[in-house]
Phi, psi and omega in degrees: 000131179268140173249164181304334182270356179286129178245125179233128176224115177242126176232123177247121183233120177243137180228136178233099181244027181292326177251119186303333183277003184222133175223146183222139173224114176252140176208155174224132182236130175233100179250125188226060174193174184292135169055042175272153183219138176227135175237138177232129180227145184235159175299333180286357181087003176290144184221137174221137179224134180227133172233128182229137178224113183134207185233149169058036175277153176230137174223124173226145182205150173228127179239121175238130180120208185232144173058034175276151190223133176222129172231127182228133173235131179227130176225150181108227183217133169069028177279147185232132174231126180228114188235137172231125179235126182224099182153208182231144176058041177265141184227136172228128174238120185230136174225128179230129178221112181148211186238126171057043172273148183228134170236123172237123183221141174232125178238132175226144177116220186220139172059036177265151183221140175228129171241121180231126176234128179232121178233111183140207185231144173058035175270150181224136175230127174236120185229135170234126177232128181220110180154213185232130174057052178257138179230139175226136178231115184233129177228130178235126176235114181132200185235149172059040178260156183220134172233127173244124183222132174228124178230128178221125180144214184230132172068026181279148179225139175213141176224132177230128173236119177248121180232097184150197183240150175058040180263147180230139175219135174232127179231126175231120181228142172099203188298000000 
C-alpha cells in the first residue's frame, strides 16, 4: 500500500549499441510523490525527463535512434503519457494538469516536434507523425476533449486549441 509520503522511482534503461547505425533507449518511469524528477540520458544523445506531482501518473516511452528528446510534466491524478520515437532529432514536450488526461504519440522520421498541453479532466490526445520536419501544437483547456491527429510527409504543420468542454478535432494531413 502506498502512502502519500512513499516515493517510488523505477527506471529501466536498455541500450543496444552493437551496430553503430542503431541506438535504442527504452525507459519506464513511475514517480509517485510530490515534485519528483527523473532524467535519462544515453550515449546516442537521446534524452528523457519526467516531473510528476500528484498520484497515479503513468509515463512510458521508447526511443530508437539518435538525439531524440522527451520532456513530460504531470500534475493532478491519473494522467497518462505514452510516447514512441523512432528516428533522429524527434521532440515531444508534454504538460498535463488535472485528472485522467491521456497523451499517446508516435513519431517516426527526422526532425519532428510535438507540443501537447492539457489542463482539465479526461482530455485525450492521439498523435501519429511520420516524415520529415513535421510540427504539431495541441492545447486543451477544459474537460472531456479529444484530438486525433495523423501527419505524414514533409514540412507539415498543425495547431489545435480547444477551450471548452466536450470538443472534438480530427486532423489528417499528408500521404
